[in-house]
N, C-alpha and C positions, 0 to 999 in steps of 0.2 A: 504494500500500500504506500501511497505517496509520502505519508507522514513518517514512514520508517526511515526515510533518507534525510530527515531533518537532523541537525546537530543536537546533541543531548540537551543542551541548555535552551534550545529554541521552543517556542510555542507555535500553535497554528497561525498566530498572527504573522508569522514569517511569510505567509502568502503575499503580503504587501511589501516584503523586503525587496529592495533593488528597483522599485518603481518610483518615478517622480512625475510631477505635472510638467507638461511642456509649457514653456514660457510664452510660446507664440499662439498656440491654439487651445490650450487647456486640456489636451489629450493626455493619455497615460503612456509613459515611455520609460526606457532605461537610459542611463547616462552614456553607455557605450555605443548605442545604436541610434540611427536616425528615427525621428518620430514617425510611427506608423500612421498617424492621422494626417499630418501636414508635410511630412518628409523634411522637416527642419534637421540640419546636421547635428551630430553630438555636440553638446555644449563644452566650452573650455573648462578645464579643471585647474587652470593657473590661478594662483591666489591673487586677490585684488589688493591694491595699495590704497590705503585710506590716509589722507592728509588732514590733520587737525588745524584749527585756526592759528595755533602758534607755530605751525610749520613742521611739526613732527609727522613722521610717516610710519604706518604700521601695515604689515601684511596680514590680510584676513583670508582664511581658507574659504574656498567657494562652497556655498551651501545651496541646497535645492529643496523645494517644497515636496513633501511626501505625497504619494498619489491617493492615499486613503482620504475619504471625504470628511470624516469626522473621527474623533477619538473612539466613538462607539463602534467603528468598523473593527478596531483591534479587540474591543471588549466582546463583541459578538463571536469572533473566532475563538477567543480564549474560553468563552462559555460553551461553545460547541465542543471544543476539545475536552473540557471538563465533563460534559454530559456523555461524550463518547467513551471516556475512560472510567466513568463512574461504575463502581461495582454494584451489581444488581442481585448478588447472591443472597443477601439478607432482606431483600425488599418483599415484605409480605403484604403490603397494602394492596397490590394489584390482585391478590387472590380474592379480595372483596368485590371485585368486578366479575360479573358473569363471564364464564369462560367463552361463551358464544360471542361476546362483545369485547373481549380483553385485547388491548393493543400490545404492541411490543413493549418490553421493559424500558426501551430507550425511545419511545415514541416522542418524548419531549425534544429529542435531538432534531427530528423532522420539523416540529412546530417552531422551534427556535430558528432553524435555518430559514424557514419560509418568511418569518418576520424580518430577518436579515436581508433576504432577497428583495422583499418589498421596499425596504429603505434604499437599497442600491438601485433598484429599478426607477424609483422616483428621481434619484440623482441623474440617471441616464436621460430621462425625459426632460429634466430641467436643462441639462447640457444641450440637448437638441433644440430647446426653445430659448437659447441664450439671447437671440436677437429679437425676441418678442417681449413687449412691455409686461412688467410684472403683474399688473392687474389682470391681464388676459391669461397669463400663465396660471395664476391662482384660480381664476374662474374655470379653466379647463381641468385642472387637477381636482377641483371640487365637483365639477360636472361628471367626470370620469373617476370617481373616488375608489371604486373597487379594483383590485389587482387584475381581475379577469377583463374588465373593460379597458384598462390601461394596456394590457398585453396585446389586445386585439384591436379594439375600435380606435382608441386614442393614438396608438402607435401607427395605425393605418392613416388616420387623419393627418398626422404630422409628417410621416415618412413614406406613405404610399405602400406600406407592406406591414407585416406583423413581426413581432420579435422572434417568433419561431422560424419564420422564413429567413430573417436576417441570420440567425444562427446556422441554419442549413446552408445558406450561401457562403458563409464564412468558414465552412468546414466543421461545424460543431453540431451535426445532426444528432449524434448520440446524446449530447447534452440537452438538446431541445426535447428529445423523447423522455429523458430522465426527468426534466423539469415538469413536463406536462403530466407525467405519471404522479410525481410528488404533489402537484397542484390538485389533481383529481382526488388523491387519497386524503390530502389535508381537508378538502371540502367535504368528503364523505365522513371524515372524523368529526367535524364540527356539526354535521347534520344527521347525527344519530347512528353512525357506524364507526366507532373508534377502532374497531378491529381492522379497518382498512390499512392502518399503519402497522405493518407487520415487520418481523425481523429482516426479511429480504429487502424491504423498502429502506430500512435504516442502513443496512450494509451497502446497498448500491449507492445511496447518497453519500455516505462517508467515503467510499472509494472514489467517487466522482467529484468530490468537492474542489480539488485543485483544478481539474479540467473545467468545471463550471466557472470558477474564478477567472480563468484565462478567457473563456468564452464571453463572459460579461465585459471584460476589458476590450476585447476585439469589437464587440458591438458598440461599446461606449466610444471607442476611437472612430468608428465609422460615422457616428452621429456628431462627434466633435469636428470631424472634417466637414460635414455638411453645414454645421453651425458657422464654421470659418468661412465657407464659400458664400453663405447667406450674408454674413457681416460685410464681406467684400463688395 
């Protein structure tokens, strides 16, 4: 599994490690490569010289803005890791749930992930609407408040396609299939069928988490490039 290759001291928040925001288009990139959204070249790593009013000069190391949107992006991943690794051996509370409707011992992992996904998806939409006045953005997000409407109808209004089609086109068809399955099972969970989130669902999502992260970045960059062309 992807997390087995992480250094011993790392958490799952390492999925954001190495990514920065492009200073030109606000896309997500690495320092060593050209921006996949706007093709801006790798930034200089040379230190900057700062001169004070009294004429003194200081060298300051180059710094870049991390690609995570909010501190919560790190928190979500750490919580997901905690839930994934949490021992369920002594968890007797689930036995109070009818066996017919009993979900996976780690069903909370899926529910937590979906909350994280929804926050990142709104960030992607806002990036794609960067050239639109904020009152219109707020109205659209309120009008299409459910994640289902945003994934399909609002995405189609803004970009002429769906998120699923974007992922397919970017080479992440398996991620699209995984997310659609997770969405369906999460919906069934909250509408009377908690057993829909089973151990297989949890395992597939855990194994696919890194790939899903990369897929979201690819879609985000496609919409960052669109936003840049609109601004131009």
